[in-house]
N, C-alpha and C positions, 0 to 999 in steps of 0.2 A: 505493498498499498505507499504510496506519495508521501511523504511529510506536510501535515499540515502547507506548509509554506510552500513547499511545488505547485499544493490546490491552487492556492490562491495566486500562484504568479502563471496556472496554466486558465485560470478564471479571467484573467486581467486579459492577458494575449486573444481567449476566445472574445472577449467585451472588444478591444482592440477591432479583432477582424472585422466582427460585426460592423463595428464605426466603419470601417475600412467601407464597408461593401455600401453600406449606407449611404454614404456619400454621393458616391455616381450617381445614386438614382434618384437623392433630392437635388442635384445638381440639373438632370435630366427633368421632373420633375418642375425647379422654374426657370427653364428656358422652355419648358412648352407654352406654362402660363407666361413668359414676355414672349412668346410668342404670336398666342394667342389675342392678347393687348395689342399687339402692333398690328393686328390686322384689322381688327375690330373698331381699331379708330381712336384707342382711350390715351397711345400715349402723344399723339398730338392734341390732344383735348386738355388732358394732363398737361403740358405744357407752352401752352396756345398765349400764356402770359408770362412765361420764361426768355430767359437768353443764355443759351448753354453755351461753354469751352471744351475743349474736349484735348484733349494732352496724350502724344506721341513719344519715343524713344527710336528706338528701333525697327526695322520694317526690311528683314531678310531672309531668306531661307538656306542659308550658309550654317547658319547654328541654331540651338536648340531652342525655341519658344520659353523665356521666361518671361519678370516680373518689368522687363523692359523691349525684349522683344515680342514682334510677331510674325509670323511668316505671309508670306502677301498674299496670299486665299484668303488669310482672313483679315489682314488690312480693306481687301478689297470687300468682302465679306461687310466690316463697318462702315466702311465708306457710301455701301452703297443702302447700306442701313438708314443712314445719316440721310442722306438724300431723299428715303421715302420718307420719315416720318417728318423733317422739320426745313427749312426755308434755309440754305447752306451757303452764307458768305462770310466775307473776306473780312478776321480779324479788325482790319483795318475801318471797316466800315462799322462793326459792333460799335468802337472807340468814337468814333465820328459822332455815329447816332446817340451815343448816350449824352454827348457833349451838346449835342442841339437837340433831345428830345422828342429823336424823331424813335416811329415806331419800329419796335426791334423784335416784337413778340416772334415768338417759334422761330428765331433765328438759331442757330447753330455755326461758328468756325472750329476748323483741325488745324491746330498748330504742329507742331514737332519740334522735340528740345537735342540742343546738346551738339547736329550738326554731323552725323552718323556720315559714310559714302555711300549707305544705303537709302537713304532720304534721297540722294541724285536719283542712283542706279535704279531705284525698287519701287521705292514709294513715289515720287512724280509724276513719274509714268502712266501709272494707276490713278491717277490724279488728275491725269489730261482726258484719258480715257474715260473717264467717269465725268467729267466737266469740274470739274470741285476748287476752289479756292480752296488757299491755303501759306499759313506763315509757317516760319523754316525759324528755331531762335538758336541761332549758333554761337557758343565760346571761342572768340574770336583767335585765344593764343594757342589755340586746338587746332584751327585752322591752318589747312594745307602741312600739317607736321605727323611727324612718328608718334608723338605721346600717347603714355597710355593712362586716363581715367582711372584715380584712383578706385571706382567702383566695378574698372572692366580689366584688373590687373589676377582675376582667375581666370579665368576667361582663355581657355588653353585657345583661340587663336581673335587676336584681337580684329575687329570689325575697319578700323581705318575713317579716318575722317575724311571730309571734302575740301578739297579746294577753291582758292579764289575763283580760276576762270568757273567750274562747276556754279559756284555762287551766282556769280554773275549770269551764268546760262539763267539757272531756275527766275533771277530775275525777270531777265529777257522773255522769258515765258512768262510773265507779270504772280508768279509767287510773288511773298513778301516775309522777307531778311531782315530778321528782329535780334534785336541784342537779348544774349544770353551771359551777360559778363567777361571779360577777359581770358578769369583764372577760376570761374566757378567756387569765388570764396564763397561766403558763409553771411550774408547782410547782414544778420539778426547776432553776428560777435561780432565782424572785423570795427577796427574802429575807422576813425570818421576820414583819416589820412588814406590807411589805403584803399577804401570804397569813392573816397573822391579821383585819387589816379587811377585804377581800375575800369571805371567810369568812362574816363576820359580818352583813355590808351586802348579800348573797345571801339566807343563811338568815333576817333579817330581814325581805325580803322577800319571798320565800313563806311565809312563818306570815301575817304581814300579809295578802295577798291571799286566798292561801289558807285560810285559819283556818287552820292544820294545821302543824307542823313537817316538814321536808322531811327524809328518812332517811335514805335511797339519792345516794349521792354516784359522778359521774364526772368522772376528773380528763382539762383538755383536754387534747388531741394525743395522749392516753394511752400512748405509749411508754416505756419503763421509763427516760431516761432524764429523762422528763419530770416526774416527784415523785422527789424525796428522802426518807428517815428524814426529817425535821425537818418535814417539811410533809406528809409519812403521818400524824403523831402530831399537825398542830394538825387536821387531818379528824377522828382522833378525839376529840381532846378540843370539838371544834366539836357535838357528840352525832349524828356521820353511826354507823348502822348495817354501814356497808360504804367500801371502793372500790374500784372497779374500772377497769384499763385499754380497749387496746383496739389489742392488738397480737397482737393471734392466737393460738393456743392452746383449748386445753377447760378443764377443773377435774377434780378429786375431789371427791367428797362432802365430803371431810373437809376438803378448800380454809378457811383464815380469808380470813373474808366480807369483812379485808382485803387480801387478796392478789388478788380474782377477778380473771381475766379473759375480755376479750372478741372474739370473730371480729368482724373487722370485714367487712361483706358490699360488697364494695367490690372498684375491679380487680385484676383476675385473676379473678373469680367474675359472670361473665355471665349466666351462667344456675342455679339447682339444680343442675344436672347435674354441672354444670365443678366445683362445693362438693363433690357427694357422691361424684366421682372423686380428689378429695383426703380426703377422710375415709375410703372405703373402704381407702387403702391408705398411712393411715398420715403422711398429713403433715403435719396438724395437732397441734402439738404439746401434750400435755398440763401442765401445772403441775404 
């Protein structure tokens, strides 16, 4: 007869297995409900008075999907979902509309952060095929380099960064290029001098390389704690017209352009239908 401790361990393993088995079932159920919510028009109705901004990072078939990576098929699936349920417009149009009190209800903008090479090679062609606008927020200090981001050091193969020619090509195709700082610093903890210098360097590079000033800004890491009131003032002083986060939530058309929130399409949203489930049941808060 097994010892008492062994019985407890066996029970825990068995319960763990059952939990693992239930998880895919639960996900499938949520996905099915989200799909029904979309097909019945519930999502369009629920968000008819809201303004959404979504954030992606890597779009690649050369590496496994993770919290920052979506396959090309998954990204296209999301883009079609957005096009079906929302009026997809450029982020710059949303920002201008907020300032002018224009009707932005039911709109959504697509953004991609950091400046990965696959954004140019994989994501942009999909966006062009579907005739969808997007904003690419780039870390200027990484563009055209072999730098390895701290959060990518564990990857067996580095995804690489776009170069300036590719960014110029995106701009010529009508996509917006925004600023994500020069070194991906934490604007919630960095001192004023460091923030000011970083913003000056990144805005200068973007202006010199693209021939136009960058007006759209997304702060690194994107959490509430990752930008201070002091840093936000420096973003305003640098000439940007907005400041977007990335900790979830939707916006009202009256939201300040410097308090815009984004929904990161990452862990927890394996499919558009799972996102639709959370949308349908009000799990995505309004700023």
